[in-house]
TORKOL-4160 file (C-alpha; in steps of 0.2 Angstrom, whole numbers, padded with zeros to 4 digits, m for minus):
197
<pt num="1" X="0198" Y="m0208" Z="m0271"/>
<pt num="2" X="0208" Y="m0219" Z="m0282"/>
<pt num="3" X="0194" Y="m0217" Z="m0295"/>
<pt num="4" X="0203" Y="m0204" Z="m0306"/>
<pt num="5" X="0222" Y="m0209" Z="m0307"/>
<pt num="6" X="0233" Y="m0202" Z="m0320"/>
<pt num="7" X="0229" Y="m0207" Z="m0338"/>
<pt num="8" X="0228" Y="m0198" Z="m0355"/>
<pt num="9" X="0218" Y="m0202" Z="m0371"/>
<pt num="10" X="0227" Y="m0198" Z="m0388"/>
<pt num="11" X="0216" Y="m0186" Z="m0398"/>
<pt num="12" X="0217" Y="m0197" Z="m0414"/>
<pt num="13" X="0209" Y="m0212" Z="m0405"/>
<pt num="14" X="0193" Y="m0219" Z="m0411"/>
<pt num="15" X="0177" Y="m0214" Z="m0401"/>
<pt num="16" X="0173" Y="m0232" Z="m0396"/>
<pt num="17" X="0191" Y="m0237" Z="m0392"/>
<pt num="18" X="0195" Y="m0246" Z="m0375"/>
<pt num="19" X="0206" Y="m0231" Z="m0370"/>
<pt num="20" X="0191" Y="m0219" Z="m0373"/>
<pt num="21" X="0179" Y="m0231" Z="m0363"/>
<pt num="22" X="0192" Y="m0231" Z="m0349"/>
<pt num="23" X="0193" Y="m0212" Z="m0348"/>
<pt num="24" X="0174" Y="m0211" Z="m0348"/>
<pt num="25" X="0173" Y="m0224" Z="m0334"/>
<pt num="26" X="0186" Y="m0215" Z="m0324"/>
<pt num="27" X="0177" Y="m0199" Z="m0326"/>
<pt num="28" X="0161" Y="m0206" Z="m0320"/>
<pt num="29" X="0170" Y="m0215" Z="m0306"/>
<pt num="30" X="0177" Y="m0198" Z="m0300"/>
<pt num="31" X="0160" Y="m0190" Z="m0301"/>
<pt num="32" X="0153" Y="m0203" Z="m0290"/>
<pt num="33" X="0168" Y="m0200" Z="m0278"/>
<pt num="34" X="0164" Y="m0182" Z="m0277"/>
<pt num="35" X="0146" Y="m0185" Z="m0274"/>
<pt num="36" X="0150" Y="m0197" Z="m0259"/>
<pt num="37" X="0162" Y="m0184" Z="m0252"/>
<pt num="38" X="0149" Y="m0171" Z="m0253"/>
<pt num="39" X="0137" Y="m0182" Z="m0244"/>
<pt num="40" X="0150" Y="m0186" Z="m0231"/>
<pt num="41" X="0151" Y="m0167" Z="m0228"/>
<pt num="42" X="0133" Y="m0165" Z="m0227"/>
<pt num="43" X="0131" Y="m0179" Z="m0215"/>
<pt num="44" X="0145" Y="m0173" Z="m0203"/>
<pt num="45" X="0139" Y="m0155" Z="m0203"/>
<pt num="46" X="0121" Y="m0160" Z="m0199"/>
<pt num="47" X="0126" Y="m0172" Z="m0185"/>
<pt num="48" X="0137" Y="m0158" Z="m0177"/>
<pt num="49" X="0124" Y="m0144" Z="m0179"/>
<pt num="50" X="0110" Y="m0156" Z="m0171"/>
<pt num="51" X="0121" Y="m0161" Z="m0157"/>
<pt num="52" X="0128" Y="m0143" Z="m0153"/>
<pt num="53" X="0110" Y="m0136" Z="m0153"/>
<pt num="54" X="0104" Y="m0150" Z="m0141"/>
<pt num="55" X="0101" Y="m0139" Z="m0126"/>
<pt num="56" X="0086" Y="m0140" Z="m0114"/>
<pt num="57" X="0082" Y="m0131" Z="m0097"/>
<pt num="58" X="0070" Y="m0140" Z="m0085"/>
<pt num="59" X="0065" Y="m0140" Z="m0067"/>
<pt num="60" X="0072" Y="m0155" Z="m0059"/>
<pt num="61" X="0069" Y="m0162" Z="m0041"/>
<pt num="62" X="0084" Y="m0158" Z="m0030"/>
<pt num="63" X="0080" Y="m0163" Z="m0012"/>
<pt num="64" X="0079" Y="m0154" Z="0000"/>
<pt num="65" X="0077" Y="m0139" Z="m0010"/>
<pt num="66" X="0063" Y="m0144" Z="m0021"/>
<pt num="67" X="0063" Y="m0140" Z="m0040"/>
<pt num="68" X="0079" Y="m0132" Z="m0046"/>
<pt num="69" X="0082" Y="m0126" Z="m0064"/>
<pt num="70" X="0095" Y="m0136" Z="m0073"/>
<pt num="71" X="0101" Y="m0135" Z="m0091"/>
<pt num="72" X="0107" Y="m0150" Z="m0101"/>
<pt num="73" X="0119" Y="m0148" Z="m0115"/>
<pt num="74" X="0131" Y="m0158" Z="m0125"/>
<pt num="75" X="0146" Y="m0150" Z="m0116"/>
<pt num="76" X="0140" Y="m0159" Z="m0100"/>
<pt num="77" X="0146" Y="m0176" Z="m0107"/>
<pt num="78" X="0164" Y="m0179" Z="m0113"/>
<pt num="79" X="0157" Y="m0193" Z="m0125"/>
<pt num="80" X="0146" Y="m0179" Z="m0134"/>
<pt num="81" X="0161" Y="m0167" Z="m0134"/>
<pt num="82" X="0171" Y="m0181" Z="m0142"/>
<pt num="83" X="0157" Y="m0184" Z="m0154"/>
<pt num="84" X="0157" Y="m0166" Z="m0160"/>
<pt num="85" X="0176" Y="m0165" Z="m0162"/>
<pt num="86" X="0176" Y="m0181" Z="m0172"/>
<pt num="87" X="0162" Y="m0177" Z="m0183"/>
<pt num="88" X="0169" Y="m0159" Z="m0186"/>
<pt num="89" X="0186" Y="m0167" Z="m0191"/>
<pt num="90" X="0176" Y="m0178" Z="m0203"/>
<pt num="91" X="0168" Y="m0163" Z="m0210"/>
<pt num="92" X="0184" Y="m0154" Z="m0213"/>
<pt num="93" X="0192" Y="m0169" Z="m0220"/>
<pt num="94" X="0178" Y="m0171" Z="m0232"/>
<pt num="95" X="0180" Y="m0153" Z="m0238"/>
<pt num="96" X="0199" Y="m0156" Z="m0241"/>
<pt num="97" X="0196" Y="m0172" Z="m0250"/>
<pt num="98" X="0182" Y="m0166" Z="m0261"/>
<pt num="99" X="0193" Y="m0152" Z="m0267"/>
<pt num="100" X="0206" Y="m0164" Z="m0271"/>
<pt num="101" X="0194" Y="m0175" Z="m0280"/>
<pt num="102" X="0187" Y="m0160" Z="m0290"/>
<pt num="103" X="0205" Y="m0155" Z="m0294"/>
<pt num="104" X="0209" Y="m0172" Z="m0300"/>
<pt num="105" X="0194" Y="m0172" Z="m0311"/>
<pt num="106" X="0199" Y="m0156" Z="m0319"/>
<pt num="107" X="0217" Y="m0160" Z="m0321"/>
<pt num="108" X="0215" Y="m0178" Z="m0327"/>
<pt num="109" X="0219" Y="m0187" Z="m0312"/>
<pt num="110" X="0231" Y="m0187" Z="m0297"/>
<pt num="111" X="0246" Y="m0198" Z="m0292"/>
<pt num="112" X="0244" Y="m0216" Z="m0286"/>
<pt num="113" X="0253" Y="m0212" Z="m0270"/>
<pt num="114" X="0241" Y="m0198" Z="m0266"/>
<pt num="115" X="0226" Y="m0210" Z="m0270"/>
<pt num="116" X="0233" Y="m0223" Z="m0258"/>
<pt num="117" X="0235" Y="m0210" Z="m0244"/>
<pt num="118" X="0217" Y="m0204" Z="m0247"/>
<pt num="119" X="0211" Y="m0222" Z="m0245"/>
<pt num="120" X="0221" Y="m0225" Z="m0229"/>
<pt num="121" X="0214" Y="m0208" Z="m0222"/>
<pt num="122" X="0196" Y="m0214" Z="m0227"/>
<pt num="123" X="0199" Y="m0229" Z="m0216"/>
<pt num="124" X="0206" Y="m0219" Z="m0202"/>
<pt num="125" X="0191" Y="m0207" Z="m0203"/>
<pt num="126" X="0179" Y="m0222" Z="m0203"/>
<pt num="127" X="0187" Y="m0228" Z="m0187"/>
<pt num="128" X="0185" Y="m0210" Z="m0179"/>
<pt num="129" X="0167" Y="m0208" Z="m0184"/>
<pt num="130" X="0162" Y="m0226" Z="m0179"/>
<pt num="131" X="0170" Y="m0224" Z="m0162"/>
<pt num="132" X="0162" Y="m0207" Z="m0159"/>
<pt num="133" X="0145" Y="m0214" Z="m0164"/>
<pt num="134" X="0148" Y="m0229" Z="m0153"/>
<pt num="135" X="0153" Y="m0219" Z="m0138"/>
<pt num="136" X="0139" Y="m0206" Z="m0139"/>
<pt num="137" X="0127" Y="m0220" Z="m0142"/>
<pt num="138" X="0132" Y="m0229" Z="m0126"/>
<pt num="139" X="0129" Y="m0213" Z="m0116"/>
<pt num="140" X="0113" Y="m0210" Z="m0125"/>
<pt num="141" X="0107" Y="m0227" Z="m0121"/>
<pt num="142" X="0111" Y="m0224" Z="m0102"/>
<pt num="143" X="0101" Y="m0208" Z="m0104"/>
<pt num="144" X="0086" Y="m0217" Z="m0111"/>
<pt num="145" X="0086" Y="m0233" Z="m0100"/>
<pt num="146" X="0097" Y="m0229" Z="m0085"/>
<pt num="147" X="0107" Y="m0243" Z="m0077"/>
<pt num="148" X="0099" Y="m0251" Z="m0062"/>
<pt num="149" X="0116" Y="m0260" Z="m0057"/>
<pt num="150" X="0125" Y="m0244" Z="m0055"/>
<pt num="151" X="0110" Y="m0234" Z="m0049"/>
<pt num="152" X="0111" Y="m0222" Z="m0064"/>
<pt num="153" X="0094" Y="m0215" Z="m0067"/>
<pt num="154" X="0087" Y="m0211" Z="m0084"/>
<pt num="155" X="0086" Y="m0193" Z="m0089"/>
<pt num="156" X="0077" Y="m0194" Z="m0105"/>
<pt num="157" X="0060" Y="m0193" Z="m0096"/>
<pt num="158" X="0065" Y="m0176" Z="m0090"/>
<pt num="159" X="0076" Y="m0169" Z="m0105"/>
<pt num="160" X="0066" Y="m0177" Z="m0119"/>
<pt num="161" X="0070" Y="m0164" Z="m0132"/>
<pt num="162" X="0089" Y="m0165" Z="m0128"/>
<pt num="163" X="0088" Y="m0184" Z="m0129"/>
<pt num="164" X="0079" Y="m0183" Z="m0146"/>
<pt num="165" X="0092" Y="m0171" Z="m0153"/>
<pt num="166" X="0106" Y="m0182" Z="m0147"/>
<pt num="167" X="0098" Y="m0198" Z="m0154"/>
<pt num="168" X="0096" Y="m0189" Z="m0171"/>
<pt num="169" X="0114" Y="m0183" Z="m0172"/>
<pt num="170" X="0120" Y="m0201" Z="m0168"/>
<pt num="171" X="0109" Y="m0208" Z="m0182"/>
<pt num="172" X="0116" Y="m0195" Z="m0194"/>
<pt num="173" X="0133" Y="m0200" Z="m0189"/>
<pt num="174" X="0129" Y="m0218" Z="m0193"/>
<pt num="175" X="0124" Y="m0212" Z="m0211"/>
<pt num="176" X="0141" Y="m0203" Z="m0212"/>
<pt num="177" X="0150" Y="m0219" Z="m0207"/>
<pt num="178" X="0140" Y="m0228" Z="m0221"/>
<pt num="179" X="0146" Y="m0215" Z="m0233"/>
<pt num="180" X="0164" Y="m0218" Z="m0228"/>
<pt num="181" X="0162" Y="m0237" Z="m0230"/>
<pt num="182" X="0155" Y="m0234" Z="m0248"/>
<pt num="183" X="0170" Y="m0222" Z="m0252"/>
<pt num="184" X="0182" Y="m0236" Z="m0246"/>
<pt num="185" X="0173" Y="m0249" Z="m0256"/>
<pt num="186" X="0172" Y="m0238" Z="m0271"/>
<pt num="187" X="0191" Y="m0234" Z="m0270"/>
<pt num="188" X="0196" Y="m0252" Z="m0268"/>
<pt num="189" X="0185" Y="m0257" Z="m0283"/>
<pt num="190" X="0192" Y="m0243" Z="m0294"/>
<pt num="191" X="0210" Y="m0249" Z="m0289"/>
<pt num="192" X="0205" Y="m0267" Z="m0293"/>
<pt num="193" X="0199" Y="m0262" Z="m0311"/>
<pt num="194" X="0216" Y="m0254" Z="m0314"/>
<pt num="195" X="0226" Y="m0270" Z="m0311"/>
<pt num="196" X="0231" Y="m0278" Z="m0327"/>
<pt num="197" X="0224" Y="m0295" Z="m0331"/>
């Protein structure tokens, strides 16, 4: 994000000059940033698609009527709905910031204020993605193990495919959170390099 702040290189400078090396390093840093933002988009999109397609219909025991058909889907649980909304937001955010990063790469940088806003939004997005993964993970854990204290029975012995899809989506969202951490660290390191000694 802060990887490619405004800076220009005079055309008459030597090829091995410090300014030329700084410009090359800034360009490499911007390419790394774009790659991380694309990974964030792919991770967010994959998590959303896997969660939204996690639907399973099974016959479940329902006394006194016997076996009754019931469908389990992500919309049955508010935590999973929040998960889909949060990861969709992260995906949209990654598209916007990727376009900004590509624009900065082609226009020789963007302002320090915009760079600071993007770092701040990266931190906010990390909080949203981490909270969504934690919330969905808590519900998934109850689905896998149940809770004997509250007499909640596990459902993953019945809705095995649904639970596997949900667990996969949560794991991919953790990948997206790790990518956001890497983006924040990359931005901080880039800003640190620009501080004069």
